C-alpha positions in Angstrom: -26.0 84.3 -87.5 -23.9 84.2 -84.4 -22.3 87.4 -83.1 -20.0 88.1 -80.1 -20.1 90.9 -77.6 -17.4 92.6 -79.6 -19.9 93.1 -82.4 -22.6 94.8 -80.3 -24.2 98.0 -81.6 -27.0 100.0 -80.2 -30.3 99.0 -81.7 -29.1 95.5 -82.7 -31.4 92.6 -81.9 -30.2 89.5 -80.2 -31.6 86.4 -78.6 -30.8 86.2 -74.9 -32.3 83.4 -72.7 -34.7 82.5 -75.5 -36.1 86.1 -75.8 -35.6 88.6 -78.6 -34.0 91.7 -77.2 -32.7 95.0 -78.6 -29.5 96.5 -77.3 -30.4 99.9 -75.7 -26.8 100.6 -74.7 -23.6 98.7 -73.9 -20.2 99.3 -72.4 -17.0 97.2 -72.7 -15.2 97.1 -69.3 -11.5 96.0 -68.9 -10.7 96.0 -65.2 -7.1 95.9 -64.0 -7.7 92.5 -62.5 -9.7 89.7 -64.0 -11.2 89.3 -67.5 -13.0 91.9 -69.5 -16.8 92.0 -69.5 -19.7 93.9 -71.2 -22.4 95.8 -69.3 -25.6 96.0 -71.3 -29.2 97.3 -71.1 -31.5 95.1 -73.2 -35.1 95.8 -74.1 -37.3 92.7 -74.3 -39.2 93.1 -77.6 -42.4 91.4 -76.4 -42.8 93.1 -73.0 -40.8 96.4 -73.5 -39.0 95.9 -70.2 -35.4 97.1 -70.0 -33.1 95.0 -68.0 -29.4 95.3 -67.1 -27.2 92.3 -68.0 -23.5 91.7 -67.7 -21.7 89.3 -70.0 -18.1 88.0 -70.2 -16.3 89.4 -73.2 -16.5 87.1 -76.2 -19.8 85.4 -75.4 -21.7 84.5 -78.5 -25.4 85.3 -79.3 -27.8 84.6 -82.2 -28.6 87.9 -83.9 -32.1 88.7 -85.3 -32.5 90.7 -88.5 -34.6 93.8 -88.0 -36.6 95.2 -90.9 -38.8 98.3 -91.3 -41.6 98.9 -93.7 -43.4 102.2 -94.1 -47.1 101.7 -94.6 -50.2 104.0 -94.8 -52.7 103.7 -92.0 -56.2 103.3 -93.5 -58.8 102.7 -90.7 -59.7 100.9 -87.6 -62.6 98.4 -88.1 -63.2 97.9 -84.4 -61.0 94.9 -83.9 -57.9 95.5 -86.1 -56.0 98.5 -87.5 -55.7 98.3 -91.3 -52.5 99.4 -93.1 -51.6 99.5 -96.8 -48.2 99.2 -98.5 -48.3 102.1 -100.9 -46.0 100.5 -103.5 -47.8 97.1 -103.8 -51.3 98.1 -102.4 -51.1 95.0 -100.2 -53.3 95.5 -97.1 -52.5 94.2 -93.6 -54.8 94.0 -90.6 -52.9 94.4 -87.3 -54.4 93.6 -83.8 -54.6 96.3 -81.2 -52.2 94.3 -78.9 -49.4 94.9 -81.4 -50.3 98.6 -82.2 -50.6 99.4 -78.5 -50.1 103.0 -77.4 -49.2 104.1 -81.0 -52.9 103.9 -81.7 -53.6 107.3 -80.1 -51.3 109.0 -82.7 -52.6 107.2 -85.8 -54.8 109.3 -88.1 -56.3 107.9 -91.3 -54.0 108.2 -94.4 -50.9 109.0 -92.2 -47.8 106.9 -92.7 -46.4 104.6 -89.9 -43.3 102.4 -89.7 -43.9 98.7 -89.0 -40.9 97.1 -87.3 -40.2 93.4 -88.0 -37.7 91.1 -86.1 -36.9 87.8 -87.8 -40.0 88.2 -90.0 -42.4 88.7 -87.1 -44.2 92.1 -86.6 -43.2 93.5 -83.3 -44.1 97.2 -83.3 -45.9 100.0 -85.0 -44.3 103.4 -84.8 -46.3 106.5 -85.8 -44.5 109.5 -87.4 -42.4 111.5 -85.0 -44.6 114.5 -85.3 -48.3 114.4 -86.1 -50.8 117.2 -86.8 -54.2 116.6 -85.1 -57.3 118.7 -84.6 -58.5 119.7 -81.1 -62.0 118.3 -80.5 -62.5 119.2 -76.9 -60.8 121.6 -74.4 -61.8 124.2 -71.8 -62.1 127.8 -73.1 -59.2 130.1 -72.3 -60.4 133.3 -70.6 -59.0 136.8 -71.0 -56.4 137.3 -68.4 -55.9 133.6 -68.1 -52.6 133.7 -69.9 -50.1 133.1 -67.1 -46.7 132.3 -68.6 -46.4 128.6 -69.1 -50.0 127.8 -68.0 -51.5 124.7 -69.7 -54.8 122.9 -69.9 -55.9 119.4 -71.0 -57.3 118.9 -74.5 -58.7 115.9 -76.4 -57.5 115.4 -80.0 -59.4 113.8 -82.9 -57.7 110.4 -82.2 -58.8 110.4 -78.6 -55.4 111.3 -77.2 -55.3 113.8 -74.3 -52.4 116.2 -74.0 -51.5 119.4 -72.2 -51.7 122.6 -74.4 -51.2 126.3 -73.8 -54.3 128.3 -72.7 -54.7 130.0 -76.1 -55.6 126.7 -77.9 -59.3 126.3 -78.8 -61.6 123.7 -80.2 -61.0 123.4 -84.0 -57.3 124.3 -83.9 -54.8 122.0 -85.4 -51.8 121.2 -83.2 -48.4 119.5 -83.8 -47.6 116.8 -81.3 -44.3 114.9 -80.6 -45.4 111.3 -80.5 -42.4 110.1 -78.5 -43.6 111.9 -75.3 -47.0 113.3 -76.2 -45.8 116.9 -75.9 -47.5 119.9 -77.7 -45.1 121.5 -80.2 -47.0 124.3 -81.9 -50.3 125.4 -83.4 -50.5 124.8 -87.1 
């Protein structure tokens, strides 16, 4: 389906120069002199790069339909990450190249969102907040509680984050998967 620059919305997926891109942001500009144009920031779906583009107003693009499916993460068999659709029990093996950095937040039996563009799987998104157990960290010593002091810790999925000094091995912590930030002890 063809759309024009007047139809742009943030998050929409279009084909620009043969590449599928999502619109990060856009701005219609009507200068006093000359024709109107649209400034955009487009994220290449394959590479993740964000690039600035400027288009004349009214330029047409092919749009790509975006779909999301929520699936349950089952296990990693060494080569692929295996997911299951909880309504149909259909299982899907996804390569680590597509899962990418989301792998460090996936815990068995947690749900994840699979993003499809034009029927092609493009991304796996973990839940926004996950609760993971601390498997390794330095001990916090009495008197080592300087306000805001942090230390590195390794979580059960292998992710390494910064946590407050009072966190110990065996604690369960809540992490924001968007930036890998410690939220609270659970």
